[in-house]
N, C-alpha and C positions, 0 to 999 in steps of 0.2 A: 053786705057786709062781705065782701071776698076776702079767701085768704091766699099770701103770695108766699107758696112754700120754694126755696131754693132747689136747686136740681144738683144733687151732691153724687157724682161714680161713683160707687165704695168697691165694684168689682172688675180688678184691671185684667187684662187679657192673661198676662201667663195663670194667673187664677182658673179661671174660664176656660185655661184652654187644658189645663192639670187638672182641672172636677172632670172635664168631661171625656179624657183620655182614660181617667181613673176609671168612668163609668162602662167601657168602652171594652179594657184589657180587663176589668175584670166580669164583666156577662162574658166576654167571651172566654177570658177563663173556666169559668160558670159550664160556656157548653161543652167547652173539650174534653171538659175532666175525664167523665166514664168510656172516652173513646183511646185505644190505643195508634190506630191510626190516626189521630188531632193531633199525639201526644207531644211533640215538637211543637205547631204554632199555642198551644196549655200552658206549652212551660215556657216560651218567648214574652207569649204575653203576661209570664207571675215575674219574669225579668226586665217585662216594660213599666209592669206598676211597683215592683221593688225603687225602679229608676224616679218613676214619679212619684214618685210617697219620697226617697229622697230628697228628690228638688222641690216639693210641700216644703219640708223640714229646713230648709237649707231660708228658702223663700220667705218663710215663716221670719227669720232671724233676721233676714238683712234685705225685704222687699217694701214695698211700698205700704202709705202707714196703713190701711185697713188691713194689708195682709198679714200686716207682724203677729204675731204671736201675742209680744206684750201688748197688743191695742185689743183682744179679744176676749184673753184668755183669765180669767181670775179667779180671788180664795173659793172655798167650799164655803165660808158665809155670805162671799157675796153673790153663789151661790142659789143655797139656803135663802136669803131675801127674794133675790129674785125668781126663786118657786112659790113661795108666801104670797108674793104682790102678785105673781101671775091666777094664782088658786083665790087668792083674795078678791078677783074679777079687775086688778088696778096696774097691770101687768108695767112695769117699767121701759121708757122709750129705748133704744138704741141703736144707733148709727151702724150695719153690719153688723154678724154676729151676736145675740145674748150671751150669757154667761149660762147660760143650759144648755144653748145650742152648741159653744165653747168644749162644756162638759162631750157634747156627742162629736165633734173633733177629734179632736184628741183622742177618745175611745176608738174612731174608725182609723183616725193614724197607726194607732199600736196595735191593734185587731187588724189593718195589710201590714205592718212589721208584722207584724206572727202570721201570718197567712204566708207571704214570702218565705219569710227563715223557713219553718214548716216545710213547702214543697221544695225547697233548697235540702234540703237535709231526705227529702222519700229520694228525689233524685239523685243523688249520690247517694244510696244506703246510708243515711247514719240516721243512729238514733231508734229505728228496727219497725215495729206494726205499732208501737205507743203513738208514734209520731207522723207515722200514716193516717191510721185512723183520726187525731187529733186537725192534721189538714183537713 
């Protein structure tokens, strides 16, 4: 007996491009963070990250089916139920992101916004040393 499986394309091109550009922007900004010589590169990569996150939030609202937050972001009860099923060894199957993965994505986007905002504040001398330490 063979099972026939339908091929479902989940991640569209904009999500894939966003993902890898975010990875490259973050890595580049991290690698240039301690050098005054590379400061403009660091700042440019930070602004790039900000633009990418803004795009992803917009695409999460109006994009394709699996890119929309409404397709995978769920409430706390659903996340708890998923984690309990996962821990019991019987995880639910989801096309695209599961509820726990959705939490990770939301936290990643929020932390990216915080990093970009704090970087902007440091670059523009707003907020003092505390913001610089946070960044």
